[in-house]
C-alpha positions as CSV (number, residue, x, y, z in Angstrom):
1,M,-20.3,11.9,-1.2
2,T,-18.8,15.4,-1.4
3,A,-16.2,15.8,-3.9
4,N,-12.8,15.2,-2.1
5,P,-10.6,18.2,-2.7
6,Y,-7.6,16.7,-1.6
7,P,-8.2,12.6,-3.4
8,R,-5.2,11.7,-3.0
9,A,-3.9,13.2,0.5
10,L,-3.1,11.0,3.4
11,Y,-3.5,11.8,7.1
12,T,-2.8,10.3,10.6
13,V,-4.9,9.8,13.1
14,E,-3.8,12.8,15.3
15,Q,-4.3,15.2,12.2
16,V,-7.7,13.7,11.6
17,R,-8.7,14.7,14.8
18,A,-7.4,17.7,14.3
19,L,-9.9,18.3,11.1
20,D,-12.5,17.0,13.3
21,H,-11.7,19.1,16.2
22,R,-11.3,22.5,13.9
23,A,-14.6,22.0,12.5
24,I,-16.3,21.9,15.8
25,D,-14.2,24.6,17.6
26,T,-13.6,27.0,14.7
27,L,-16.7,26.3,12.3
28,G,-19.1,25.6,14.5
29,I,-20.4,22.5,13.4
30,G,-21.4,20.4,16.6
31,G,-19.9,17.1,16.7
32,F,-23.6,15.6,16.9
33,T,-24.2,17.0,13.5
34,L,-21.0,15.2,12.1
35,M,-21.8,12.3,13.8
36,Q,-25.5,12.3,12.0
37,R,-23.8,13.0,9.0
38,A,-21.3,10.5,9.0
39,A,-24.4,7.8,9.7
40,A,-26.1,9.1,6.5
41,A,-23.0,8.6,4.6
42,A,-22.7,5.1,5.6
43,F,-26.2,4.4,5.2
44,A,-26.2,5.8,2.0
45,S,-23.1,3.6,1.1
46,L,-25.0,0.3,2.4
47,R,-28.2,1.0,0.2
48,R,-25.7,2.0,-2.8
49,H,-24.1,-1.4,-2.9
50,W,-26.5,-3.4,-1.1
51,P,-30.1,-2.7,-2.9
52,Q,-31.8,-5.6,-2.1
53,A,-30.9,-5.2,1.8
54,R,-34.0,-5.0,4.0
55,R,-32.7,-6.6,7.3
56,V,-29.7,-4.9,8.8
57,L,-27.6,-6.0,11.5
58,V,-25.4,-3.1,13.3
59,C,-22.7,-3.8,16.0
60,C,-22.1,-0.9,18.3
61,G,-19.2,-0.2,20.2
62,P,-19.5,2.2,23.6
63,G,-17.1,5.3,21.4
64,N,-18.4,7.9,19.0
65,N,-18.0,4.9,16.1
66,G,-20.4,3.4,18.0
67,G,-22.7,6.6,18.1
68,D,-22.4,6.6,14.3
69,G,-23.9,3.1,14.4
70,Y,-26.6,3.8,16.7
71,L,-27.8,6.9,14.4
72,I,-27.7,4.5,11.2
73,A,-29.9,2.1,12.8
74,A,-32.6,5.1,13.5
75,Q,-32.4,5.5,10.1
76,A,-32.5,2.5,8.9
77,R,-35.6,1.6,10.9
78,A,-37.3,5.3,9.7
79,T,-36.7,4.0,6.3
80,G,-38.6,0.7,6.6
81,F,-35.6,-1.7,7.5
82,A,-35.9,-4.5,9.8
83,V,-33.2,-3.4,11.8
84,E,-31.3,-5.3,15.0
85,V,-28.3,-3.7,17.4
86,I,-26.2,-5.6,19.0
87,E,-23.9,-3.2,21.5
88,L,-21.0,-4.3,23.3
89,A,-22.1,-1.5,26.6
90,A,-24.5,0.9,27.4
91,E,-22.4,3.4,28.9
92,A,-22.2,5.5,25.7
93,R,-21.4,9.2,26.9
94,G,-21.7,12.6,24.8
95,D,-22.7,12.6,21.2
96,A,-22.6,8.4,21.7
97,A,-25.3,8.5,24.3
98,R,-27.4,11.1,22.2
99,A,-27.4,8.6,20.0
100,R,-28.3,5.7,21.2
101,E,-31.3,7.8,22.6
102,A,-32.4,8.4,19.1
103,C,-31.8,5.1,18.5
104,L,-34.2,4.4,21.0
105,V,-36.8,6.5,20.3
106,A,-36.5,5.1,16.2
107,G,-38.4,2.2,17.7
108,V,-34.5,0.2,17.8
109,A,-33.5,-1.6,21.7
110,P,-30.1,-2.1,21.6
111,C,-29.3,-5.9,23.3
112,P,-26.1,-6.7,24.9
113,W,-23.4,-8.8,23.4
114,R,-23.2,-12.0,25.2
115,E,-20.0,-14.4,24.0
116,G,-21.4,-17.6,22.5
117,A,-24.5,-15.8,21.3
118,A,-25.6,-16.6,18.1
119,L,-25.8,-13.1,15.3
120,P,-29.6,-12.4,14.6
121,A,-30.6,-13.0,10.8
122,A,-29.4,-10.0,8.7
123,D,-28.6,-9.2,5.0
124,V,-26.2,-6.7,5.9
125,L,-23.9,-6.5,8.6
126,V,-22.6,-2.6,9.8
127,D,-19.5,-2.7,12.0
128,A,-19.4,0.4,14.2
129,L,-17.5,-1.3,17.4
130,Y,-14.5,0.8,17.2
131,G,-13.2,3.3,15.3
132,T,-9.7,5.2,15.1
133,G,-8.6,5.3,18.5
134,L,-7.9,1.3,18.7
135,S,-4.2,0.6,18.6
136,R,-4.5,-2.4,20.7
137,P,-5.9,-6.3,20.5
138,P,-9.8,-6.0,21.1
139,Q,-10.6,-7.0,24.1
140,P,-11.2,-11.1,24.4
141,A,-15.3,-11.0,24.6
142,V,-15.0,-8.2,21.5
143,A,-12.6,-10.4,19.7
144,A,-15.3,-13.3,20.1
145,L,-18.0,-11.1,18.4
146,I,-15.5,-10.3,15.3
147,E,-14.9,-14.0,14.5
148,R,-18.4,-14.5,14.6
149,I,-18.7,-11.7,12.4
150,N,-16.3,-13.0,10.5
151,A,-17.9,-16.1,10.0
152,S,-20.9,-15.1,9.4
153,G,-20.8,-14.8,5.9
154,L,-22.7,-11.5,5.7
155,P,-21.6,-8.4,3.7
156,V,-20.2,-5.9,6.1
157,L,-19.8,-2.2,5.9
158,A,-17.3,-1.2,8.1
159,V,-17.9,2.8,9.6
160,D,-14.5,4.7,9.4
161,V,-12.5,1.7,10.2
162,P,-12.5,-2.0,10.2
163,S,-12.7,-2.7,14.0
164,G,-9.2,-4.0,15.4
165,I,-7.3,-2.6,12.5
166,D,-4.8,0.1,13.5
167,A,-6.0,3.5,11.1
168,D,-2.5,4.9,11.9
169,T,-0.3,2.1,11.1
170,G,-2.2,-0.5,9.3
171,R,-1.4,-2.7,11.8
172,R,-3.3,-5.3,13.3
173,P,-2.8,-5.8,16.6
174,G,-5.5,-8.5,17.2
175,V,-8.4,-9.9,15.3
176,A,-10.2,-7.8,12.7
177,V,-13.8,-7.5,11.0
178,Q,-13.2,-8.5,7.8
179,A,-15.3,-5.7,5.4
180,D,-16.5,-5.8,1.8
181,I,-17.0,-1.9,2.0
182,T,-15.3,0.5,4.7
183,T,-16.8,4.2,4.4
184,S,-14.6,6.7,5.9
185,F,-15.5,10.2,6.9
186,I,-13.3,13.1,6.4
187,A,-9.9,12.3,5.8
188,A,-8.3,9.4,4.3
189,K,-6.3,7.6,7.3
190,R,-3.2,6.8,6.0
191,G,-3.3,3.2,7.6
192,L,-6.2,1.9,5.5
193,Y,-4.2,1.6,3.0
194,T,-0.8,-0.9,4.0
195,G,-0.2,-3.4,6.0
196,H,-2.6,-5.8,7.0
197,A,-5.6,-3.8,6.7
198,P,-5.8,-3.8,2.5
199,S,-6.6,-7.3,3.9
200,H,-9.4,-6.2,5.9
201,T,-11.2,-2.9,4.6
202,G,-12.5,-4.3,1.4
203,V,-13.5,-0.9,-0.6
204,V,-12.5,2.1,0.8
205,E,-14.6,5.0,0.1
206,L,-13.8,8.4,1.5
207,D,-16.8,11.5,2.6
208,E,-15.9,14.7,3.7
209,L,-19.6,15.0,5.1
210,D,-20.2,18.7,3.3
211,L,-17.1,20.4,5.3
212,P,-15.7,23.2,3.8
213,E,-12.2,23.1,1.6
214,A,-11.0,25.7,4.0
215,L,-10.4,23.1,6.7
216,W,-8.2,21.6,4.8
217,R,-6.1,24.3,3.7
218,E,-3.7,24.8,6.9
219,Q,-3.8,21.1,8.0
220,P,0.0,19.4,7.0
221,V,-0.6,16.0,4.6
222,D,1.4,13.0,6.1
223,A,1.6,11.1,2.9
224,H,0.1,10.6,-0.5
225,L,-1.5,8.0,-2.8
226,L,0.0,7.5,-6.1
227,A,-2.2,8.4,-8.9
228,P,-2.1,6.5,-12.5
229,A,0.9,8.0,-14.3
230,T,3.1,6.8,-17.4
231,L,5.9,8.8,-19.3
232,P,5.3,11.3,-21.9
233,P,5.3,10.6,-25.9
234,R,9.2,10.1,-27.0
235,A,10.2,12.4,-29.9
236,R,10.0,11.0,-33.0
237,D,13.8,11.8,-33.7
238,A,14.2,9.2,-30.3
239,H,17.4,7.3,-30.2
240,K,18.5,4.4,-28.3
241,G,21.2,6.3,-26.4
242,D,17.9,9.0,-25.2
243,N,16.8,5.9,-23.4
244,G,19.6,5.3,-20.9
245,H,21.8,2.0,-20.5
246,V,20.8,0.0,-17.8
247,L,23.7,-2.6,-16.5
248,A,22.3,-5.4,-14.5
249,V,24.5,-7.2,-12.3
250,G,23.4,-10.4,-10.9
251,G,22.8,-13.9,-11.5
252,D,25.1,-16.1,-9.2
253,H,25.4,-19.5,-9.8
254,G,21.5,-20.9,-10.3
255,T,20.2,-17.4,-10.3
256,A,20.1,-16.7,-14.0
257,G,16.6,-16.2,-13.8
258,A,16.4,-13.5,-11.4
259,I,18.9,-11.3,-13.5
260,R,17.3,-11.9,-16.8
261,L,13.4,-10.9,-15.3
262,C,15.2,-7.9,-14.2
263,G,17.1,-7.5,-17.5
264,E,13.5,-7.8,-19.7
265,A,11.8,-5.5,-17.5
266,A,14.3,-3.0,-18.2
267,L,13.6,-3.2,-21.7
268,R,9.8,-3.4,-21.3
269,A,10.0,-0.1,-19.2
270,G,11.7,1.5,-22.4
271,A,15.5,1.4,-21.9
272,G,17.7,2.0,-24.9
273,L,20.1,-0.5,-23.9
274,V,20.6,-3.0,-21.2
275,S,23.3,-5.0,-20.4
276,V,23.7,-7.8,-17.8
277,A,27.0,-8.7,-15.9
278,T,26.7,-12.4,-14.9
279,R,28.5,-15.5,-14.1
280,P,30.0,-17.1,-17.8
281,E,27.7,-20.4,-17.4
282,Q,24.6,-17.9,-17.8
283,L,25.0,-16.6,-21.2
284,V,23.7,-19.4,-23.2
285,A,20.5,-19.2,-21.4
286,L,20.4,-15.7,-21.4
287,N,21.4,-15.1,-25.0
288,S,18.9,-17.7,-26.5
289,A,16.1,-16.6,-24.2
290,R,16.2,-12.8,-25.0
291,P,18.9,-12.4,-27.4
292,E,18.3,-7.8,-26.9
293,L,20.1,-8.4,-23.8
294,M,24.1,-7.6,-24.1
295,A,24.9,-10.4,-21.8
296,H,28.9,-10.6,-20.2
297,A,30.7,-12.7,-18.4
298,V,32.5,-11.3,-15.4
299,N,34.2,-13.1,-13.2
300,G,35.5,-10.2,-11.0
301,P,35.9,-6.3,-11.0
302,Q,38.6,-6.3,-13.5
303,A,35.7,-7.3,-15.9
304,L,32.9,-5.4,-14.6
305,E,34.2,-2.6,-15.2
306,P,34.4,-1.6,-18.6
307,L,30.5,-2.7,-18.5
308,L,30.2,0.4,-15.8
309,G,31.9,2.9,-18.1
310,R,29.4,2.5,-20.4
311,A,26.5,2.0,-18.6
312,S,24.1,5.0,-17.3
313,V,22.4,3.4,-14.5
314,L,22.8,0.0,-12.6
315,A,20.5,-2.5,-11.0
316,V,22.4,-4.0,-8.1
317,G,21.5,-7.6,-6.7
318,P,18.9,-10.0,-8.6
319,G,20.5,-13.6,-7.8
320,L,23.6,-11.3,-7.0
321,G,24.5,-13.6,-4.2
322,Q,26.4,-12.9,-0.8
323,G,29.8,-15.0,-1.6
324,A,33.1,-13.3,-2.3
325,W,32.1,-13.2,-6.8
326,G,28.6,-10.8,-5.4
327,H,30.7,-9.0,-2.9
328,A,33.3,-7.8,-4.9
329,L,31.0,-7.0,-8.0
330,W,28.5,-4.9,-5.6
331,L,31.5,-3.2,-3.9
332,T,32.7,-2.1,-7.7
333,A,29.1,-0.9,-8.6
334,L,28.9,1.1,-5.8
335,D,31.9,2.6,-5.9
336,S,31.4,3.7,-8.9
337,G,29.1,6.5,-8.4
338,K,26.3,5.5,-10.7
339,P,23.3,5.9,-10.2
340,L,21.9,2.7,-9.1
341,V,19.0,0.6,-7.8
342,L,19.6,-2.0,-5.3
343,D,17.5,-5.0,-4.4
344,A,18.1,-8.5,-2.7
345,D,21.5,-9.6,-2.2
346,G,22.2,-6.1,-2.7
347,L,20.7,-5.0,0.3
348,N,21.7,-7.7,2.4
349,L,25.4,-6.7,1.6
350,L,24.3,-3.1,2.5
351,A,23.0,-4.3,5.7
352,R,26.6,-6.4,6.9
353,E,28.8,-2.8,5.3
354,P,26.2,0.1,6.0
355,R,26.9,3.7,3.6
356,R,24.8,7.0,2.9
357,F,24.7,7.1,-0.8
358,E,26.0,10.4,-2.3
359,Q,24.5,9.5,-5.7
360,P,21.1,8.8,-7.0
361,A,20.1,5.7,-5.3
362,V,16.8,3.7,-5.0
363,L,16.3,0.7,-2.6
364,T,13.7,-1.2,-2.6
365,P,13.6,-3.8,0.2
366,H,10.6,-6.2,1.7
367,P,10.0,-6.4,5.2
368,G,13.0,-8.4,5.9
369,E,15.6,-6.6,4.2
370,A,14.4,-3.6,5.7
371,A,14.4,-4.8,9.1
372,R,18.4,-5.9,8.4
373,L,18.7,-2.6,7.1
374,L,17.7,-1.4,10.4
375,G,19.0,-3.2,12.5
376,G,15.6,-4.5,14.0
377,S,13.0,-7.2,13.2
378,V,10.5,-7.7,11.1
379,T,7.3,-7.1,13.5
380,E,9.3,-3.7,14.3
381,V,9.2,-2.7,10.7
382,Q,5.6,-4.0,10.1
383,A,4.4,-2.2,13.6
384,D,4.9,0.8,11.2
385,R,5.5,0.8,8.4
386,F,6.1,4.1,7.3
387,A,8.1,5.4,10.5
388,A,10.2,2.4,8.9
389,A,10.7,3.5,4.9
390,R,11.1,6.9,6.6
391,A,13.8,5.9,8.8
392,L,15.6,3.9,6.1
393,A,15.9,6.8,3.3
394,A,17.2,9.3,5.8
395,R,19.7,6.8,7.3
396,Y,21.0,5.5,3.8
397,G,19.8,8.8,1.7
398,A,18.1,7.4,-0.9
399,V,14.4,6.8,-2.1
400,V,13.2,4.1,-0.4
401,V,10.2,1.5,-1.7
402,L,9.1,-0.3,1.2
403,K,7.7,-3.6,-0.5
404,G,4.3,-5.3,1.0
405,A,0.7,-4.7,0.7
406,G,0.2,-1.2,0.0
407,S,3.7,-0.5,-1.0
408,L,5.5,2.4,0.4
409,I,7.8,4.8,-1.4
410,A,9.6,7.3,1.1
411,D,12.1,10.5,0.0
412,P,14.9,11.4,2.6
413,D,13.4,15.0,2.7
414,G,10.3,12.7,4.6
415,R,8.1,12.6,1.3
416,L,6.1,9.4,1.4
417,D,3.8,7.9,-0.9
418,V,2.1,4.8,-1.0
419,C,0.6,2.5,-3.9
420,P,-3.0,1.6,-4.2
421,W,-2.5,-1.0,-6.2
422,G,-1.4,-4.7,-6.3
423,N,-2.8,-8.2,-5.5
424,P,-1.8,-11.7,-3.5
425,G,-1.1,-13.2,-6.8
426,M,2.2,-10.9,-6.8
427,A,3.5,-13.0,-3.8
428,A,5.8,-14.8,-6.4
429,G,9.8,-15.5,-6.5
430,G,11.1,-12.7,-9.3
431,M,8.2,-9.8,-8.7
432,G,11.0,-7.9,-7.4
433,D,13.7,-8.7,-9.6
434,L,10.9,-7.1,-12.3
435,L,10.6,-3.9,-9.8
436,T,14.3,-3.0,-10.2
437,G,14.6,-3.7,-14.0
438,I,11.4,-0.9,-14.2
439,V,12.8,1.4,-11.9
440,A,16.3,1.3,-13.5
441,A,15.0,2.0,-16.8
442,L,12.8,4.7,-15.4
443,L,16.0,6.3,-14.3
444,G,17.8,6.2,-17.4
445,Q,15.1,7.6,-18.8
446,G,15.6,11.0,-16.9
447,C,13.3,10.3,-14.3
448,T,14.8,11.6,-10.9
449,P,15.0,8.9,-8.4
450,W,11.7,10.0,-6.6
451,E,10.0,10.0,-10.1
452,A,11.4,6.5,-10.9
453,A,10.5,4.8,-8.0
454,C,6.8,5.8,-7.8
455,L,6.2,5.5,-11.1
456,G,7.7,2.2,-11.1
457,V,5.9,1.2,-8.2
458,G,2.6,2.0,-9.6
459,L,3.2,0.7,-13.3
460,H,4.4,-2.5,-11.7
461,A,1.2,-2.9,-9.5
462,R,-1.1,-1.9,-12.0
463,A,0.7,-4.4,-14.4
464,G,0.1,-7.1,-11.6
465,D,-3.5,-6.2,-11.3
466,A,-4.3,-6.3,-15.1
467,A,-2.6,-10.0,-15.3
468,A,-4.7,-10.9,-12.4
469,R,-8.0,-10.6,-14.1
470,E,-7.4,-14.0,-15.5
471,G,-6.5,-15.0,-11.6
472,E,-4.4,-14.1,-8.9
473,R,-3.3,-17.8,-8.0
474,G,-0.6,-19.1,-10.6
475,L,0.5,-15.3,-11.8
476,M,3.9,-15.6,-12.8
477,P,6.3,-12.5,-12.8
478,S,6.3,-12.8,-16.9
479,D,2.9,-12.3,-16.8
480,L,3.2,-8.4,-15.9
481,L,5.2,-7.8,-18.9
482,A,2.6,-7.3,-22.0
483,P,0.6,-5.0,-19.7
484,L,3.7,-3.4,-18.7
485,R,4.3,-2.3,-21.9
486,R,0.6,-1.1,-22.3
487,L,0.6,0.8,-19.5
488,L,3.8,2.6,-20.4
489,N,2.4,3.5,-23.5
490,G,-1.0,5.3,-22.0
491,L,-2.5,2.1,-23.7
492,P,-5.8,0.5,-22.5
493,T,-5.2,-3.1,-21.0
């Protein structure tokens, strides 16, 4: 594969098409030449990942993605592989028709897909059914083929995009191929890194098809993948006052665990001081479990005011509740003008009483909370997570972390980053409380809201991946605290 000149850049489907057209129209590189390069890159990936394979089954659609598949089949046959091709239709046009003819010349006769038919025996299956243009559910006959592919037990290489995935949004409008490797071309499609897509792409590889760097220079970038990062070492004469005082507000009846996780994460993320404003009955448990947290009994706004005066950053929402106690503390905290991170019931209260933030603020909703904040549905949020995250940031004047597979970080100015780490084991109660404390601690150590959100999301997800080495099921939020500390200090995990 060629060296990626913009390794973190993510593009919309429309932007990738513009790059493709520029290569053809401006640089004079023919469409069929690009198709040949794509096929060569995909076949090289197949041989690299499955070096023992000798039988290849290629499933081709009628468009250019199918054209890539026909050429992969031709290359495989020329290399001595046993090759079978299943095609949706023999109606390929343009470069795809030329690729189909090359497949025939190589001695591989495509067979039409018959619903209900068995798949030929193979060592590896190549998915070249649909490319970036699909944004609707596959037709029933194609859906049946995709289901047969997924049930085959064969390793799958997806060409450019797993068929059935919307490459622009990560949405899965119907059934979709579950690939082990996705070899994508020219530029990284943003939808492959969020939503349903990570469950279908497997490992995503990118090949720029030997195109010159000049091709990308004038093309705007829609988003970026987060890069691993941490904070610089502390000065040798640092003291606790240099590293922020986080006040975590929450822990209504029965939810002491939420506010403890938030506070402990803030400590592990480097906050100099962490106070907790909570119900009186939570004090014994908090002081016994984590004496480093300065827990205070707070019955209402008057008791909260002096704590707000000493804090530099607020973490509001974990276990807060939406009753009178939680609402009063929420309102007092927001009116203080202090920089803050808002999560959980802090967001649910914001949905009931919207405001645009003047102070530095980070909101960390999951899709359900995002839907309430936007006045829509979870389905609408997940249909275009990029649009939802940007709409939230613009509406509330805050940096927004839209959590989920491929968490998104959006700034009111339109910037957006995508987190490439994290795992299903992190789908457990309390993970969001950790993130709230981490981001608040980073704010307290001098990060801007954008920096704190990006760094915090990355550290949180990478710590989750480190903890999941012992298995994803059974992963607890507190398991992230040890690797979090190591990552924040630039140590191996």
